[in-house]
C-alpha positions in Angstrom: 32.6 71.2 -86.6 31.1 72.0 -90.0 29.5 75.4 -90.9 27.0 75.8 -93.7 27.3 78.2 -96.5 26.6 81.9 -96.0 23.4 83.6 -97.1 23.5 85.5 -100.4 23.1 88.9 -98.8 26.0 88.3 -96.2 29.6 89.3 -96.9 31.4 86.1 -98.1 32.5 84.0 -95.2 31.3 86.3 -92.4 28.7 83.9 -91.0 31.4 81.3 -90.6 33.8 83.8 -89.2 31.2 85.1 -86.8 30.4 81.6 -85.5 34.2 80.9 -85.1 34.8 84.2 -83.3 31.9 83.7 -81.0 33.1 80.0 -80.3 36.7 80.8 -79.5 36.0 84.1 -77.8 33.4 82.5 -75.5 35.7 79.6 -74.8 38.5 81.8 -73.7 36.2 84.1 -71.9 34.4 81.4 -69.9 37.6 79.5 -69.2 38.5 82.5 -67.1 34.9 82.7 -65.6 34.7 79.0 -64.6 38.1 78.5 -63.2 37.0 80.8 -60.5 34.1 78.4 -59.7 36.4 75.5 -59.2 38.8 77.6 -57.0 35.9 78.9 -55.0 34.8 75.4 -54.2 38.2 73.9 -53.7 40.9 76.5 -52.8 39.6 80.0 -51.7 38.1 78.8 -48.5 41.6 78.1 -47.3 43.5 80.8 -49.0 41.1 83.8 -48.6 39.0 83.1 -45.6 39.2 82.1 -42.0 40.3 78.4 -41.8 39.3 78.1 -38.1 35.6 77.9 -39.3 35.5 75.7 -42.5 31.8 75.8 -43.0 31.7 79.6 -42.9 34.8 79.9 -45.1 33.2 77.8 -47.7 29.9 79.7 -47.5 31.8 83.0 -48.0 33.8 81.7 -50.8 30.8 80.5 -52.7 29.2 83.9 -52.0 32.1 85.6 -53.9 31.3 83.2 -56.8 27.8 84.8 -56.8 29.1 88.3 -56.7 29.9 88.3 -60.3 26.4 87.3 -61.1 25.2 90.3 -59.0 27.5 92.6 -61.1 26.2 91.2 -64.4 23.1 93.2 -64.6 25.0 96.5 -64.0 27.3 95.4 -66.8 24.3 94.5 -69.0 22.9 98.0 -68.7 26.2 99.6 -69.6 27.4 97.3 -72.3 23.9 96.6 -73.8 23.4 100.4 -74.3 26.7 100.7 -76.2 26.2 97.5 -78.1 23.0 98.7 -79.6 24.6 102.1 -80.3 28.1 101.3 -81.5 27.7 97.7 -82.8 28.4 94.1 -81.7 32.0 93.9 -82.7 33.4 96.7 -80.3 31.7 95.2 -77.3 33.0 91.7 -78.2 36.6 92.9 -78.1 36.2 95.1 -75.0 34.7 92.2 -73.0 37.6 89.7 -73.8 40.2 92.4 -72.8 38.4 93.1 -69.5 38.0 89.5 -68.7 41.7 88.6 -69.4 42.9 91.4 -67.1 40.6 90.8 -64.2 41.4 87.1 -64.2 45.1 87.5 -64.4 45.0 89.9 -61.4 43.2 87.3 -59.4 46.3 85.1 -59.8 48.5 87.8 -58.4 46.4 88.6 -55.3 48.0 88.3 -51.8 46.4 85.8 -49.4 44.5 86.4 -46.1 47.8 85.3 -44.2 49.7 88.1 -46.1 47.4 91.1 -45.9 44.4 90.0 -43.8 40.9 91.1 -44.7 42.2 93.2 -47.7 42.7 89.9 -49.5 39.0 88.9 -49.9 38.1 92.6 -50.6 40.5 92.5 -53.6 39.2 89.1 -54.7 35.6 90.5 -54.8 36.6 93.7 -56.9 38.2 91.3 -59.5 35.3 89.1 -59.5 33.0 92.1 -60.2 35.0 93.0 -63.2 34.7 89.4 -64.4 30.9 89.7 -64.0 30.7 92.9 -65.9 32.7 91.4 -68.8 30.6 88.2 -68.9 27.5 90.4 -69.0 28.3 91.7 -72.5 30.2 88.7 -74.0 27.3 86.4 -74.5 24.7 88.9 -75.6 27.2 90.5 -78.1 28.4 87.2 -79.6 24.8 85.8 -79.7 23.6 89.0 -81.5 26.6 88.8 -84.0 26.0 85.2 -84.9 22.3 85.5 -85.1 22.3 88.5 -87.3 25.0 86.9 -89.6 23.2 83.5 -89.8 21.7 82.1 -93.0 17.8 81.7 -93.0 16.6 78.6 -91.2 20.0 78.0 -89.4 19.9 80.6 -86.7 19.5 78.0 -83.9 22.6 76.2 -85.1 24.7 79.2 -85.7 24.0 80.9 -82.4 24.7 77.6 -80.5 28.4 78.2 -81.2 28.5 80.8 -78.5 27.2 78.4 -75.9 29.2 75.6 -77.4 32.3 77.8 -76.8 31.1 78.5 -73.2 31.0 74.7 -72.5 34.5 74.3 -74.2 35.8 77.1 -71.9 34.3 75.2 -68.9 35.9 72.0 -70.1 39.3 73.6 -70.5 39.0 75.3 -67.0 38.2 71.8 -65.6 41.0 70.0 -67.4 43.5 72.8 -66.2 42.4 72.3 -62.7 42.8 68.6 -62.6 46.5 68.5 -62.5 46.6 71.6 -60.2 44.2 69.9 -57.7 46.5 66.8 -57.6 49.5 68.9 -56.4 50.6 68.4 -52.8 48.6 70.6 -50.5 51.5 72.9 -49.6 52.2 73.7 -53.4 48.5 73.8 -54.3 47.7 76.5 -51.6 50.9 78.5 -52.1 51.4 78.9 -56.0 49.6 76.0 -57.8 46.2 77.6 -57.7 47.5 80.8 -59.4 48.7 79.1 -62.6 45.2 78.7 -64.2 44.5 82.5 -63.6 47.9 83.5 -65.0 47.2 81.6 -68.2 44.3 84.0 -68.9 46.8 86.5 -70.3 46.3 84.7 -73.7 42.7 85.8 -73.6 43.5 89.4 -74.4 46.0 88.5 -77.1 44.0 85.7 -78.8 40.8 87.4 -78.6 42.0 90.6 -80.1 43.6 88.7 -83.0 40.4 86.8 -83.7 37.8 89.5 -83.4 39.5 92.7 -84.8 38.9 91.6 -88.4 35.3 90.6 -87.9 32.8 92.7 -89.9 29.6 94.3 -88.2 26.4 92.4 -88.9 24.3 93.2 -92.0 21.2 93.8 -89.8 22.9 96.3 -87.5 24.6 98.1 -90.5 21.2 98.4 -92.2 19.5 99.5 -89.1 22.0 102.3 -88.6 22.0 103.4 -92.3 18.1 103.5 -92.5 16.1 104.0 -89.4 19.2 104.8 -87.2 20.1 103.4 -83.9 18.2 104.2 -80.8 19.6 107.0 -78.6 18.3 105.3 -75.6 18.0 101.6 -76.4 16.8 100.9 -72.8 13.8 103.2 -73.2 12.8 101.5 -76.4 13.4 98.1 -74.9 11.1 98.8 -71.9 8.4 100.5 -74.0 8.1 97.9 -76.8 9.6 94.6 -75.3 9.0 94.7 -71.5 7.1 91.4 -71.6 9.9 89.8 -73.5 12.5 91.1 -71.1 10.4 89.5 -68.2 10.3 86.2 -70.2 14.0 86.1 -70.7 14.7 86.8 -67.0 12.4 83.9 -66.0 14.0 81.6 -68.7 17.6 82.6 -67.6 16.8 81.0 -64.2 17.6 77.7 -65.9 21.3 78.5 -65.4 20.8 77.5 -61.7 21.1 74.0 -62.9 24.6 74.8 -64.2 25.8 76.7 -61.1 24.5 74.0 -58.7 26.1 71.2 -60.8 29.4 73.0 -61.3 29.9 74.5 -57.8 27.7 73.2 -55.0 27.7 69.7 -56.1 31.4 69.7 -56.4 31.8 71.1 -52.9 29.3 68.6 -51.6 31.0 65.5 -53.2 34.4 66.4 -51.9 33.2 67.3 -48.3 33.7 65.0 -45.5 30.2 63.6 -45.7 30.8 62.1 -49.1 34.5 62.0 -49.3 35.2 61.8 -53.0 38.5 63.2 -54.3 38.9 66.5 -56.0 40.3 65.0 -59.2 37.6 62.4 -59.6 34.7 65.0 -59.4 36.6 67.3 -61.8 36.5 64.5 -64.3 32.8 64.2 -64.1 32.5 67.8 -65.0 35.0 67.4 -67.8 33.3 64.5 -69.4 29.8 66.1 -69.0 31.1 69.2 -70.9 32.7 67.0 -73.5 29.4 65.4 -74.2 27.7 68.9 -74.2 30.1 70.0 -77.0 28.3 67.4 -79.2 24.8 67.7 -77.8 24.3 71.5 -78.0 24.6 71.8 -81.9 22.3 68.7 -82.3 19.7 70.3 -80.0 20.1 73.6 -81.9 19.7 71.9 -85.2 16.5 70.2 -83.9 15.2 73.5 -82.8 15.7 74.9 -86.5 13.3 72.1 -87.5 10.7 71.7 -84.9 11.0 75.1 -83.0 12.6 76.7 -80.0 9.9 76.1 -77.5 9.7 72.4 -77.5 13.5 72.0 -77.2 13.8 74.5 -74.5 11.0 72.8 -72.5 12.8 69.5 -72.8 15.9 71.0 -71.2 14.2 73.0 -68.4 11.7 70.4 -67.2 14.2 67.5 -67.8 17.0 69.2 -65.8 14.6 69.7 -62.8 13.9 66.0 -62.7 17.6 65.0 -63.4 19.1 67.0 -60.6 17.3 64.7 -58.0 18.9 61.5 -59.4 22.3 63.3 -59.9 22.5 64.5 -56.3 21.2 61.3 -54.9 23.9 59.5 -56.9 26.5 61.8 -55.1 25.0 60.9 -51.7 25.6 57.2 -52.5 29.3 57.8 -53.0 29.2 55.4 -56.1 31.5 57.0 -58.6 30.3 55.0 -61.7 26.7 56.1 -61.0 27.8 59.7 -60.4 29.7 59.8 -63.6 26.8 58.3 -65.8 24.1 60.5 -64.2 26.3 63.6 -64.2 27.0 63.2 -68.0 23.2 62.6 -68.6 22.1 65.6 -66.5 24.5 68.1 -67.6 25.9 67.0 -70.8 22.7 65.9 -72.5 19.5 67.1 -70.8 20.6 70.5 -69.8 22.2 71.1 -73.2 18.7 71.2 -74.6 17.9 74.4 -73.0 21.4 75.7 -72.8 22.2 75.3 -76.5 19.1 77.0 -77.9 18.5 79.9 -75.5 20.8 82.3 -77.5 18.4 81.9 -80.6 15.3 81.7 -78.5 15.9 84.9 -76.5 17.6 86.8 -79.4 14.6 86.2 -81.7 12.3 88.0 -79.3 13.8 91.4 -80.0 14.3 93.7 -82.9 17.8 94.7 -84.1 17.5 98.1 -82.4 17.4 96.6 -78.9 18.5 93.0 -79.3 21.8 93.2 -77.5 20.2 95.3 -74.7 17.3 92.9 -74.4 19.4 89.8 -74.3 22.1 91.2 -72.0 19.6 92.7 -69.4 17.1 89.9 -69.4 19.7 87.0 -69.1 21.9 88.8 -66.6 19.1 89.6 -64.1 18.2 85.9 -64.3 21.8 84.7 -64.2 22.3 86.9 -61.0 19.8 84.7 -59.2 21.4 81.6 -60.6 24.9 82.7 -59.3 23.6 83.2 -55.8 21.7 79.8 -56.0 24.9 78.3 -54.9 25.0 80.4 -51.8 21.4 79.5 -51.0 21.9 75.9 -51.7 24.8 76.0 -49.1 22.4 77.3 -46.5 19.6 75.0 -47.5 21.9 72.0 -47.2 22.0 72.5 -43.4 24.8 72.6 -40.9 26.4 69.4 -42.2 26.0 70.5 -45.8 24.5 67.0 -46.9 20.8 67.7 -47.3 20.9 67.1 -51.0 17.2 66.5 -51.4 16.4 70.0 -50.3 19.0 71.4 -52.7 17.5 69.4 -55.5 14.0 70.6 -54.7 15.2 74.2 -54.6 16.9 73.6 -58.1 13.6 72.1 -59.5 11.7 75.1 -58.2 14.0 77.5 -60.1 13.2 75.5 -63.3 9.5 76.3 -63.0 9.8 79.9 -64.3 11.7 79.0 -67.3 9.1 76.3 -68.3 6.3 79.0 -67.9 8.4 81.4 -70.1 8.7 78.8 -72.8 5.0 78.0 -72.6 4.0 81.7 -73.1 6.6 82.6 -75.7 6.0 83.1 -79.4 7.5 80.5 -81.8 10.0 82.4 -83.9 12.3 79.7 -85.6 10.6 80.5 -89.0 10.3 84.3 -88.8 12.7 86.2 -91.1 15.5 87.9 -89.4 14.5 91.5 -90.5 11.0 90.8 -89.0 12.1 89.6 -85.6 10.7 91.5 -82.7 7.9 93.0 -84.7 4.4 92.9 -83.2 1.4 91.6 -85.1 -0.3 94.4 -87.1 -3.8 95.2 -86.1 -6.7 93.6 -88.2 -9.5 95.8 -89.4 -13.1 94.4 -88.7 -15.6 96.9 -90.0 -14.7 100.2 -88.4 -13.0 98.6 -85.4 -9.4 97.4 -85.1 -8.4 94.3 -83.3 -5.0 92.8 -82.5 -4.0 90.2 -85.0 
């Protein structure tokens, strides 16, 4: 993937390096995060929960998937504060180390048969650590790439973070395909652990990539002139509270991803549909492969026509496409599922997913950008994470009421649409002017807002 030349006021090569660090770091980080989703849908109900009640076991397993999303707002408060005070680079290194450690430990956990109810408790603790890590990863990587980006290319550059996220999801799916094909006894004893053990590379590779990355010119200038905020959260809530609410609403679009990745996978492989694990994992793999190409294209389009219209295409389009995708699963027609799965997740959802890093990041000033993005997105993502649990309940006792789940997902896409409609268009605003409020205009002796 080609990266354009650096702006004149940036250190030589740093925008390219920031984009590469964001891509690889996010890919490694979200490989860890998403292998949990596959395991929660396919493996954990039998390994960590009571097998005598499969429906309840599946529900509890999917709830542990959502636990990380509940932990993410807490992580956002903590990591956002230090990211706006100490810089983007330190948080990027810390989050990778934490994710690598917590994921490796999941692969080492004893099962329910070995230690009883302690097993799911330990699983939840590790999942919480994953959530805290993920809370700071995207916001710090997005801030790093946005603040290094050349004028007029912020959408493209910041899309590398989400492109890396999709690459991590693709890698997680590809790793799970041969694992899911193992004989049942091997799969449930040691096979499921292998993808989690591989995460030890996260700490090593992430440190090597990110340790030489320079802090952004915007943050460095802010620290040297006006200084960093002692309490970024206070500044954020005083000056940008409406934008925080807007980002929370916009982040609910991530429900499309969690429903597609986890609930639809569990539904398709359930007794009511009966598709194989491997075949459905390939749907996710191909959809993510298409997303790798679609995300930078949508981001480039947003640099030309604006963030709002591209985000609206993704949010409104995803609401409609989830109906046809879940309907396709209900038919059991694999070719239909494959085509509509790629169209829904790989193409349409990528419009919103690929440009939200620039869209949200441009709402805030340098002093509070990392806090604003972290807190706003992670509260919204927390709802998206538990959307899977709600979907499992909405689907009824048989778990096959797909139309209600599709309607629920579409309803969660309404706030993102409203957020985009009420947001300012910022794709042409200079980086050092982002987050500024319009100056008042003087009319006679009175002042009115511009």
